[in-house]
C-alpha positions in Angstrom: -15.5 13.1 44.9 -13.6 11.6 41.8 -9.7 13.2 40.4 -10.2 13.9 36.6 -6.6 13.6 35.0 -5.9 15.2 31.8 -5.3 12.8 28.9 -1.4 13.3 28.3 -0.8 15.0 24.9 2.1 14.2 22.3 4.3 15.7 19.7 7.1 13.1 18.6 9.7 13.6 15.7 11.0 10.1 14.7 13.9 10.6 11.6 15.7 7.6 10.3 18.2 7.8 7.7 15.1 7.9 4.5 13.1 10.6 6.5 11.4 11.3 9.0 7.6 10.7 11.3 5.7 13.0 12.8 2.9 12.9 15.6 0.7 14.7 16.7 -1.7 12.9 19.4 -3.8 11.4 23.3 -1.9 8.8 25.3 -4.3 6.1 26.2 -3.9 3.9 28.9 -4.8 1.6 25.6 -4.0 3.5 22.3 -2.1 6.2 20.7 -5.2 8.7 19.8 -3.4 9.6 16.4 -4.7 12.4 15.4 -2.5 13.4 12.6 1.1 12.5 12.1 2.8 12.7 8.4 5.4 11.0 7.6 7.8 12.1 4.5 10.8 10.5 2.6 12.6 11.0 -0.4 9.4 11.9 -2.6 6.8 10.3 -0.4 3.9 12.6 1.6 1.8 10.4 3.3 -1.1 11.3 6.1 -1.8 8.7 8.5 -4.4 9.3 11.1 -6.3 6.6 13.2 -5.3 4.5 17.1 -2.0 3.0 16.9 -3.5 -0.2 20.0 -1.2 -0.7 22.8 -2.5 -3.6 24.1 -1.0 -6.7 21.9 -3.6 -8.2 20.7 -6.1 -5.5 20.3 -6.0 -4.3 16.6 -5.1 -0.8 15.8 -7.3 1.2 12.9 -5.3 3.6 10.5 -6.8 5.8 7.8 -3.9 7.0 5.4 -3.5 9.5 2.8 -0.7 10.4 0.2 1.6 10.6 -2.4 3.7 8.1 -2.3 6.6 7.1 -4.6 6.5 4.1 -5.9 10.0 2.8 -5.3 10.2 3.5 -2.5 7.7 1.7 -0.5 9.8 -1.3 -0.3 11.9 1.0 2.7 8.6 2.3 5.3 9.5 2.2 8.5 7.6 0.2 11.4 5.8 -1.8 7.5 7.6 -3.8 5.9 6.3 -4.5 2.2 8.3 -7.1 0.5 6.0 -8.9 -1.8 5.8 -5.4 -3.5 9.9 -5.7 -4.2 9.6 -8.3 -7.0 7.5 -6.3 -9.1 9.9 -3.1 -9.2 7.4 -0.4 -8.8 8.3 3.1 -9.9 6.6 6.5 -10.6 4.2 8.6 -8.3 1.3 7.8 -6.5 -2.1 9.4 -4.9 -3.0 6.4 -2.2 -6.9 6.8 0.3 -6.6 4.1 2.3 -7.8 2.7 5.9 -5.7 0.1 8.0 -7.6 -2.6 10.7 -4.9 -5.4 12.8 -1.5 -5.8 14.0 1.0 -3.6 12.7 3.6 -6.1 13.3 1.8 -8.8 11.0 0.3 -7.4 8.3 0.2 -10.4 6.1 -3.0 -11.2 9.2 -4.2 -8.0 8.9 -7.3 -5.8 7.0 -6.9 -2.8 4.8 -8.2 -1.0 1.5 -6.9 1.3 -0.3 -7.5 3.8 -4.0 -4.5 3.9 -5.9 -4.0 6.4 -9.7 -1.8 6.9 -11.1 -0.9 9.3 -14.1 1.9 7.2 -14.8 4.1 4.3 -13.2 5.8 1.7 -14.3 5.8 -2.0 -12.7 9.3 -4.1 -14.0 9.7 -2.1 -16.3 6.5 -2.0 -17.8 4.8 1.4 -18.5 1.8 2.2 -17.5 -1.0 5.1 -17.5 -4.3 6.8 -16.2 -4.4 4.1 -13.4 -6.5 3.6 -11.0 -6.0 0.9 -9.1 -8.2 -0.9 -5.6 -6.7 -3.3 -3.1 -8.6 -4.9 -0.6 -7.0 -7.9 2.1 -9.0 -9.6 4.2 -8.1 -13.9 5.1 -4.7 -13.4 4.4 -5.2 -12.4 1.0 -4.5 -9.6 -1.4 -6.4 -8.4 -3.9 -6.4 -5.7 -6.2 -8.3 -5.0 -9.5 -7.0 -2.6 -12.0 -10.4 -2.0 -13.9 -9.0 0.4 -16.4 -5.3 2.0 -17.0 -3.4 3.2 -20.4 -1.0 0.4 -21.7 1.8 0.4 -24.7 -1.5 2.5 -26.6 -4.2 0.2 -25.8 -6.1 -0.3 -22.7 -5.9 -2.5 -19.9 -8.0 -4.1 -16.9 -6.5 -6.9 -15.0 -6.3 -8.4 -11.5 -3.7 -9.4 -9.2 -4.4 -12.1 -5.9 -1.4 -12.5 -3.5 -2.2 -15.7 -1.0 -0.1 -15.5 2.2 0.9 -18.7 2.9 3.3 -20.5 6.5 6.8 -19.7 6.5 6.6 -16.4 4.6 5.3 -18.1 1.5 3.7 -16.6 -0.8 1.4 -17.1 -3.9 0.3 -15.4 -7.0 -1.9 -14.7 -9.6 -2.5 -12.2 -12.3 -4.9 -11.8 -15.0 -4.6 -8.9 -17.7 -7.2 -8.6 -20.0 -5.3 -6.0 -22.7 -6.9 -4.4 -26.1 -4.7 -3.1 -28.7 -1.1 -2.9 -27.7 2.2 -3.1 -29.1 3.3 -6.4 -29.8 6.3 -6.1 -28.4 5.1 -4.7 -24.7 3.3 -8.1 -25.2 6.4 -9.9 -25.1 7.5 -8.0 -22.5 4.2 -9.0 -20.9 5.1 -13.3 -21.0 9.2 -12.1 -20.3 7.7 -10.4 -17.3 5.4 -13.7 -15.9 1.9 -12.5 -16.6 -1.4 -14.3 -17.4 -2.9 -12.6 -20.5 -6.7 -13.4 -19.6 -7.8 -12.4 -23.3 -5.6 -10.4 -25.7 -7.8 -8.2 -28.2 
């Protein structure tokens, strides 16, 4: 006869200077199955569920949802996002996404997300009623903005980031603007945004 052993359940709290992470799940030989976890920063709350691999060569699979204060993205524990720092992001956004890959090598992982924000700023440029989709695969991240309001005008655009060797990244940003004020168009040019069309 076979002896059955109960799968160990885990409950853990990790505190760090920026906030805390609470995790509840099941510990298996090959993975930690996260049934519910909550990452709390000063203004951000993110729920995470999924499978965190315990084997170096096997990918993890996580689902994330919640509200993020964008200037706190640079302080996320366990997941550094240095590519976002030059954009000087400000504002709160609702995020829903999924991640598959090695947590320690996020540039090579697959992920997709949908982001909504009533108001935010990127390099001190205001965006309202933003809807954005993000997808990364094969070390290329693509973000699309089908709609947003910018300086009383309408904005749509695409951002492509290619993760190269030696921690280098290539950026390509294209935007279409209709009805934006000239002062903000000059600010866009200063911020390094390539405008595909202005009407």
